[in-house]
N, C-alpha and C positions, 0 to 999 in steps of 0.2 A: 427348582422343583422340590417337592416335599420328599425328604429323605427319611430313612428309619431313625437315624440319629437325631434329626431335628424333631421328629415326631415324639420320641421318648423324652427328649429334653423339655418339651412343652406338653407333656402328657395330660396334666391336670387341666390345663386350659382347653386343650382339644377335647377332653372328656366332657366338659361343660357344653362346649359348642356343639359337639356331636349329639349329646343328649337332647338339646333343644331342637336341632335340625331333625333328629330321628322322630321326636314327638310330632313335629310339623308334617313330616313326610308320612308318618303312620296315620295322622289325621286325614291327609289327602287320600291315602290308600283305602281307609275304612269308608270315607265318604263315597268313593268310587264304587266300592262293593255294595253300599246301601242303595246307591242310585240304580245299580243293576238289579238288586233284590226287589226293590219297589217298582221295577219296570218303568223307570224314568225314560228310557230310550224306546224307540219304536221296535216292532216285532222282529224285523229283519236284522236290526243291529243287535238285538238280544240273542238271536239265533247264532249270529257270527261270534259274539262274545262267549256264548255257551259252548260252541264247538271248539273254540280255541282258548278256552279259559286258562288252561295250564300255561300255554305259551305266553299269553298276554300277561299273566301274573309274573312269570319269570322275567319277561322283558321289562315290565313295570318296575320290578324289584331292582334289577340291574341298572335301569335308568336312574332310579332314585339313589342307588349307591354311587353311581358315576357323578351325579349332581352333588352328592355329599362330599366326596373326595375332592372334586373340582373346587367347591366352595371353600373347603379347608385349605387347599393349596393356595387359593387366591388370598385368603386371610393371612396365610403364612408369608406370602410374597409382599403384600402391600401394607400389612400392619405389624406382624410379629417380628420380621427381620429388622425393619426400621426401629421398632421399639427396643430390640436387643442391642442394636448399634448405639442408640441413644443411651441406653442403660450402661453399656460398656464405657462410653465417654464419661458419663457421670461418675462411674466407679473409679476411672483413672484419675479424674480430678479430685475425687474425695480421698484418694490414697494419701494425700498429703497429711491427713489427720492420723494415719497409721504409721507415719514415718517415726523411726525411733528417736530422731533428733528433736521431735516436737512433742511437747507434753501439754496436757490439758490446762495446766496452770500457767504455762509460759506463753502468754498472749502476744508478747512482743516478737518472739521467734516465729510464731505462727504467721504474724502479719508480714514479717520480712520474707518468709518463704513464699507466701502468697504473692507478694510483690514481684519476687524473682520469676515466679510462674507466669504472671501477667506480662512481664517484660519479654519473656521468651515467646509467648503467644503473639505479642505485638510485633516482635522481630520477624517471626514466621509470616505473619500477615503482610508485613512490609516487603519481605522477600517475594511473596506470591504476587503482590501488586507490581513489584519491580519487574518480575519475569513476564507478567501479563503485558506490561508497558513495552518491554523489549520485543515481545512477540508481535504486538500491534505495530510497532515501528518497522519491524522486519517485513511484516505483511504489506504495510504501506509502501515501503521501499521496493518490494517486488512488483506491486501493482504499478508504481510509478515507472519502474524499469520496463515493464511490459508495454505501458502506454507510449513511452519514448521509442521503444523498438518498433512498435506498430506505426507510429508517426513517421519515423525515418523510412520504414519500408514503403509506406503509401505515398510519401512526398518526395522520394528520391528521384533525381533527374536521370539516374542510371536505371537500366532494366534489371530487375531482380526476379528470378524464377527459382522455385524449389520443385524438384521432380523426384519421384521414387525410383527404385531400381529398374522398373519397367518403362521408364521414360514418361510416366503419367504426371501431368502438372498437378501438384497439390497446393501450390500457392503462387500467385503472380501479382505484381504491382501494376498500377494503372499506366505507367510509362510504356510497358510492352504492349498493352491493349491499344494505346493511342498510336504507337509507331506502326503497327501492322493493320490497324483498322478493324479490330475484332472486339466485341463486348466481353466483359469479364466472365459472365456466366457461360459464354460459349467457349471459353478457354479452359476453365477449371475442370479437372478430372478428364482431360482429353490428352492424347499423346502429343508431345511437343513436336515430333517429326511432321505432324500435319500442318504446322504453321511456319516451317522454315524451308529454305531452298534445299531440296533433296540432292541436287547435283553438287552444290557447294559442300553439303555435309558429307557426301561420298568421298570428296577429295581430301577431307581432313579426318575421316573416320579411323583410319589405321593409326595415325599418330595420336589422335585423341584417346583411343582405347588403350594404346600402349602407355601413354603418360599417366592416365587415370589409374591403371592397374599397378604401375610401378611406383609412382610418387604421389598419387592421389590428387594431382592438380594438373591443369592444362591452361595455357593462355595463348591467344593469337587473334588474328583478324578473321572475321566472318561476315558474310553479306546476307541480310534478310530482305524480304520484299513486301511492300505494302500490298495487301491482298485485294484492294480495290483499284488504286491507280497504278499498280505494278511498278512503283518507283523503288529502285534499289537503295538500301540503307546500309552503309558500311559500319561495322561494329568492331570494337576491341573487347574480346570476351575472356573472362576468367571463370574457370569451372573448378570446383573443389568437391572431393568425394568424402563423405562422412559415414563411418560405420559405428553403429551402436553395439558395444561389446557385450551387452547383456543378452540381446536377442539377434545379433548379427543383422539388424535392420540397416539398409543402405539408403542414403539420400544424397542428392547432388544439389549444390547451390550454384546458380549461374548469375554472374554480375557482368553486364555488358554496357559499354559506353558508346553512345552515338558519335561516330566520327565524321558525320556529314559536314559540320562546320569546320572541323580541323582539316578535313580533306580539301574543302573549298579554299581555306587559307593557304594550305600547301600548294594548291594549284595556282593561286594568285602569286604566291612567292616564286614559284617555278617560272611562271610567265614573266615576272618582273626581272628574273635573273638569267633568262635563256633567250636565245635568238629564235624567233618563230619559224624561220625557214629551215635552218640546219639543226636546231635544238642544241647547239653548242652554247656554253656560257657566253653572255653578252658583255658589253662594256661595263655594266654595273657590277657583275660578278667578277670580271677581271680586275676592276679597281679594288674591290674588297679583298681579293686574293693577294694582290701586290701590297696592299696596306698591311695585311697579316704577315707577309714575308719580311717587310721592312721592320715591323715591330719585333719579330723574332730575332732579326739581326742584332738588335740592340742588346739582347741578353745572351744569345747563342753564338754570335759572331761567325755565321756561316755565309757561304757564297751561294748565289743562284744565278741562273742564266735566263735572259729574256730574248726570244727569237721572233723577229718581225718577218712574217711570211706574206708575200704578195704574188698573186698569180700573174704570169707573163701573158700579155696579149689577150686578156680575158674579154676586152671590149669587142674584139673581132668575133668571138663566139656569139655574143649577143647580136652583133650586126648580121652575121652570116646565118645563124640558126634560130634567132629569136630569143626573147627573154625567158620563155618557158623552158627552152632547152638550157639556157644559162642557169636558171634556178636548179635544174636537175644536176648540172655539173657541180654547182656549189654544194648540193646535198651529198653527192658522192665524194667530193673532195673533203668535206667535213668528216665523213665516215672514215676515209683513209687517214686523215690527220689524227683522229681520236685513237686509231689502232697503231699509230707509229710511235707513240710515247708511252712511258710507264704510267701505272695507275696513280702514282704520287704526283705526276706532272699534270699540267693543265693546258688545254687548247681552247681559245676563245675566238669568236668572230668579232673583229673590231668594227668593220663596216665594209660593204660591197664585197670585193675580192681580197680583203686584207684580214689576216689572222695573226694571233699572237700565241706563242707557246712559252709557258713558264716551266723551266727544267729545274727541279729541285727534289732531292739533294744532288749536288754535283761534287765529285771528289777530284776528278782530273779534267783537264782540257780535252783529252781524247774522248771521254764519255760524251761531252757536249757535241763535239764534231761528228762522232759516230751517229748520234741522234739526228743531227741536221742532215747528214748524208742519207740516212734511212728515209727521212721525210722527202728529200729530193728524188730519190730512186722510186719511191712509191707513187709520188705525184706525176712522175714522168711516164708512168705506165698508161697506155691509151685507155680512154673511156669509151665504151660502146653503148649507145643509146639509140633504140629503134633502128638497129643495123647500121648506124652511122658511127664511124670511128673518129673520135676527137682526141687530139694530142694536146696536152698542156704541159707547162713547166712553171717553176716558181723561182723567185729570188729571195734569199734569206739574209737578214742582217742580225748579227748576234751581239748582245751586250752583256757583260759580266757585272753583276751588282755586287760590289765589295762592301763589307761592313765598315762603319765609322767614316763614311764619305758624306753623310747628311744629304743624300739625294732624295728627290721627290719622285712621285709616280710619273709626272709629266717629264721630268728629266730622263728617266729610264726609257720611256717610250720614244722620246725624241731622239735619243742616242741610237736606239735600235732601228728607228726609221731612217736615220742618216746612213747607217751601215747597209740597210736594204737598198737604198737608192744607189749607193756605190756599187752594189752587186749588179744592179740593172745597167749602170753606166759602163761596167766592165764586161758586158756580154750576156747578162741574164743567165738563169738556170745555175746559179752558183751561190756560195756562202762567203760573206765578208764579216770579219770580226771587228767590232768597233774599238775594243780595248783589249789589253792583255789579260790572261787568266790570273 
């Protein structure tokens, strides 16, 4: 804007401009007055002008003054100030001729000084170009980073969701849309709770809220449902809480992995390693466990016991009550065996009515015998199915696997089997040890 200081600093220039504009505006004013005087306008217009002559003149004068000062200000902004700036730069560069070290007759010194000035200007120009180049590279790096982030977000096989403090979805990737069968535009700016299993959410809400408030993250399993075919989809979910310290704005990032394939693999592995009737570990799992124990023996030199368990007279149960009843007896027997040993021990179904127990660790022979007696006592308790009381017993053969004997899995099972048959031959419902502790 035009200031008083600027005005007086350029007074002579403004005076010439103002005089020329004043002459122009005065000409316009006089012309208007002559038009009125010679009745150029119609009668009604003249009457209006005559009745408001003073007001119109005042308004006209002030309008002309406003135009005058606006025009001066515009000249000052677009012409005077740039000219002053240019003039200042010219004066700074011409100051070299006023330097006390330069004399009119010393052309060589003047040339050297000018050369130094030119070199400094070139260095400054180079520095500016370098800074512009660095800024350009930084901008390109930021744009590349944003493109990479967006590509990862949109192409990730994991679910990625961003929600605000009110649970409203602000960003979501296509994976989530595909898994639940909802279009992107129908998810954005909608509450996330509308698209998840509310009962499942209610079960984890307390721990979820506590963890997010205390340590700003939570992770665990959660199940969502496809909204069209109603298929349940197991997920492993990681949630992080972010707080913007400037404005306390809160956001949550949700990253979830579809466990459908993993769960299916786990299910197949479980089926491959467990008996379908009793759900005890099967022969495959038993072989793996015995192999692990033998490998540990080579480094740790520890003992473990293998107990061969065979139900006495189980064939009579199938013959008298039928195979369905026999299957129920086996299920109950498996449950009893599982609860007769420690968590570190293992009970597996070998085949039919034959079971194997691996007792490890063992510290004394008494521990093993007490476990075997507990198995016998629990199995001898009658089983009641459909108001029918069924009494069973078992014969146990125990084999102690000692380190450094170079025995195989078949050797161990064979020795335990021999001990079990000795128990049957000596009256059943008893324990026989194959070797010494």
